[in-house]
C-alpha positions as a LaTeX table, in Angstrom:
\begin{tabular}{lrrr}
\hline
Residue & $x$ (\AA) & $y$ (\AA) & $z$ (\AA) \\
\hline
Met1 & 53.76 & $-33.50$ & 165.89 \\
Pro2 & 52.10 & $-30.79$ & 167.87 \\
Gln3 & 54.22 & $-27.66$ & 168.32 \\
Arg4 & 55.12 & $-25.96$ & 171.57 \\
His5 & 52.34 & $-23.35$ & 171.34 \\
Glu6 & 49.70 & $-26.06$ & 170.70 \\
His7 & 50.73 & $-27.96$ & 173.86 \\
Leu8 & 50.51 & $-24.67$ & 175.82 \\
Ile9 & 47.09 & $-23.89$ & 174.53 \\
Arg10 & 45.86 & $-27.40$ & 175.47 \\
Ala11 & 47.43 & $-27.14$ & 178.95 \\
Gln12 & 45.78 & $-23.85$ & 179.56 \\
Glu13 & 42.40 & $-25.19$ & 178.39 \\
Asn14 & 42.87 & $-28.18$ & 180.78 \\
Glu15 & 43.58 & $-25.85$ & 183.71 \\
Lys16 & 40.47 & $-23.81$ & 182.98 \\
Leu17 & 38.30 & $-26.93$ & 182.83 \\
Ala18 & 39.70 & $-28.22$ & 186.06 \\
Ser19 & 38.95 & $-24.82$ & 187.71 \\
Ala20 & 35.33 & $-24.85$ & 186.26 \\
Leu21 & 34.77 & $-28.18$ & 188.09 \\
Arg22 & 35.50 & $-26.59$ & 191.52 \\
Pro23 & 31.82 & $-25.95$ & 192.44 \\
Lys24 & 31.16 & $-29.65$ & 191.85 \\
Phe25 & 33.66 & $-30.86$ & 194.42 \\
Pro26 & 33.87 & $-33.45$ & 195.85 \\
Val27 & 31.84 & $-35.15$ & 193.09 \\
Cys28 & 34.27 & $-34.17$ & 190.34 \\
Ala29 & 37.48 & $-34.00$ & 192.33 \\
Asp30 & 38.85 & $-37.14$ & 190.59 \\
Trp31 & 38.16 & $-35.55$ & 187.17 \\
Ala32 & 39.86 & $-32.31$ & 188.13 \\
Ile33 & 42.97 & $-34.16$ & 189.30 \\
Thr34 & 42.97 & $-36.13$ & 186.05 \\
Ile35 & 42.66 & $-32.93$ & 184.02 \\
Leu36 & 45.48 & $-31.22$ & 186.03 \\
Phe37 & 47.73 & $-34.22$ & 185.29 \\
Tyr38 & 47.05 & $-33.68$ & 181.51 \\
Ala39 & 47.72 & $-29.99$ & 181.91 \\
Ala40 & 51.15 & $-30.90$ & 183.43 \\
Leu41 & 51.74 & $-33.48$ & 180.52 \\
His42 & 51.12 & $-30.71$ & 177.96 \\
Tyr43 & 53.31 & $-28.17$ & 179.69 \\
Ile44 & 56.08 & $-30.75$ & 179.79 \\
Asp45 & 55.42 & $-31.65$ & 176.12 \\
Ala46 & 55.62 & $-27.91$ & 175.18 \\
Phe47 & 59.03 & $-27.75$ & 176.95 \\
Leu48 & 60.18 & $-30.80$ & 175.12 \\
Ala49 & 58.82 & $-29.63$ & 171.80 \\
Gly50 & 60.92 & $-26.52$ & 172.18 \\
Lys51 & 63.88 & $-28.87$ & 172.20 \\
Asn52 & 62.52 & $-30.81$ & 169.22 \\
Leu53 & 61.67 & $-33.81$ & 171.41 \\
His54 & 58.23 & $-35.36$ & 171.00 \\
Pro55 & 57.53 & $-38.27$ & 173.26 \\
Leu56 & 54.91 & $-40.57$ & 171.68 \\
Asn57 & 53.72 & $-42.21$ & 174.88 \\
His58 & 53.73 & $-42.00$ & 178.64 \\
Asp59 & 56.83 & $-44.24$ & 179.04 \\
Ala60 & 58.95 & $-42.07$ & 176.74 \\
Arg61 & 57.71 & $-38.91$ & 178.51 \\
Asp62 & 58.34 & $-40.36$ & 181.96 \\
Lys63 & 61.90 & $-41.21$ & 180.90 \\
Gln64 & 62.53 & $-37.67$ & 179.69 \\
Val65 & 61.16 & $-36.15$ & 182.92 \\
Glu66 & 63.17 & $-38.51$ & 185.09 \\
Gln67 & 66.42 & $-38.46$ & 183.21 \\
Asn68 & 66.52 & $-35.08$ & 181.35 \\
Gly69 & 68.68 & $-32.89$ & 183.54 \\
Ser70 & 66.39 & $-29.88$ & 182.90 \\
Leu71 & 63.31 & $-31.84$ & 184.27 \\
Thr72 & 64.49 & $-34.14$ & 187.03 \\
Asp73 & 63.57 & $-31.61$ & 189.70 \\
Ile74 & 59.90 & $-31.89$ & 188.74 \\
Tyr75 & 59.81 & $-35.68$ & 188.39 \\
His76 & 58.15 & $-36.40$ & 191.76 \\
Asp77 & 55.45 & $-33.72$ & 191.22 \\
Tyr78 & 54.70 & $-35.07$ & 187.76 \\
Arg79 & 54.80 & $-38.71$ & 188.89 \\
Arg80 & 52.47 & $-38.01$ & 191.81 \\
Leu81 & 49.94 & $-36.26$ & 189.50 \\
Lys82 & 50.19 & $-39.18$ & 187.10 \\
Asp83 & 49.53 & $-41.69$ & 189.94 \\
Leu84 & 46.62 & $-39.81$ & 191.31 \\
Ser85 & 45.14 & $-39.57$ & 187.82 \\
Arg86 & 45.60 & $-43.28$ & 187.18 \\
Ala87 & 44.04 & $-44.11$ & 190.58 \\
Ala88 & 41.11 & $-41.86$ & 189.72 \\
Arg89 & 40.53 & $-43.41$ & 186.38 \\
Tyr90 & 41.15 & $-47.18$ & 187.02 \\
Glu91 & 40.94 & $-47.70$ & 190.72 \\
Ile92 & 37.88 & $-45.42$ & 191.30 \\
Ala93 & 39.70 & $-43.38$ & 193.88 \\
Cys94 & 37.51 & $-40.91$ & 195.73 \\
Tyr95 & 39.36 & $-37.68$ & 196.48 \\
Pro96 & 38.39 & $-34.88$ & 198.81 \\
Pro97 & 38.62 & $-31.25$ & 197.62 \\
Glu98 & 41.89 & $-30.92$ & 199.51 \\
Ala99 & 43.49 & $-33.42$ & 197.06 \\
Val100 & 42.67 & $-31.08$ & 194.23 \\
Glu101 & 44.38 & $-28.23$ & 195.94 \\
Met102 & 47.46 & $-30.49$ & 196.49 \\
Ala103 & 47.36 & $-31.35$ & 192.76 \\
Asn104 & 47.12 & $-27.67$ & 191.84 \\
Gly105 & 50.22 & $-26.99$ & 194.04 \\
Arg106 & 52.15 & $-29.76$ & 192.24 \\
Leu107 & 51.09 & $-28.28$ & 188.85 \\
Ala108 & 52.15 & $-24.83$ & 189.98 \\
Arg109 & 55.62 & $-26.18$ & 190.92 \\
Ile110 & 55.93 & $-27.80$ & 187.47 \\
Lys111 & 54.89 & $-24.59$ & 185.75 \\
Glu112 & 57.33 & $-22.54$ & 187.93 \\
His113 & 60.18 & $-24.86$ & 187.08 \\
Leu114 & 59.42 & $-24.67$ & 183.34 \\
Gly115 & 59.13 & $-20.78$ & 183.51 \\
Ile116 & 55.45 & $-20.82$ & 182.55 \\
\hline
\end{tabular}
């Protein structure tokens, strides 16, 4: 199982990659949103790993975020990022640059809640 620091490194790498795509908006807005979702996922996994919890799939992680009293306040931000990412990947959603800024705001709230 990846350790807390490994999740944090991956999350930070994802954020940097999403930021590097900025000059390519709107062409890469869908990928930036997807990468921001995975940054949020790894920040949450880092938090959970610190509690010796290691969800093995999205359903298990969703359950932790929704039902773990320490994480319920960020459930809607996390879920929205997940839904946007899924729409980008499977429904070929075409997002404007403003959607990336909204996704960044949701990720920022998640990080703030987690104390990152």
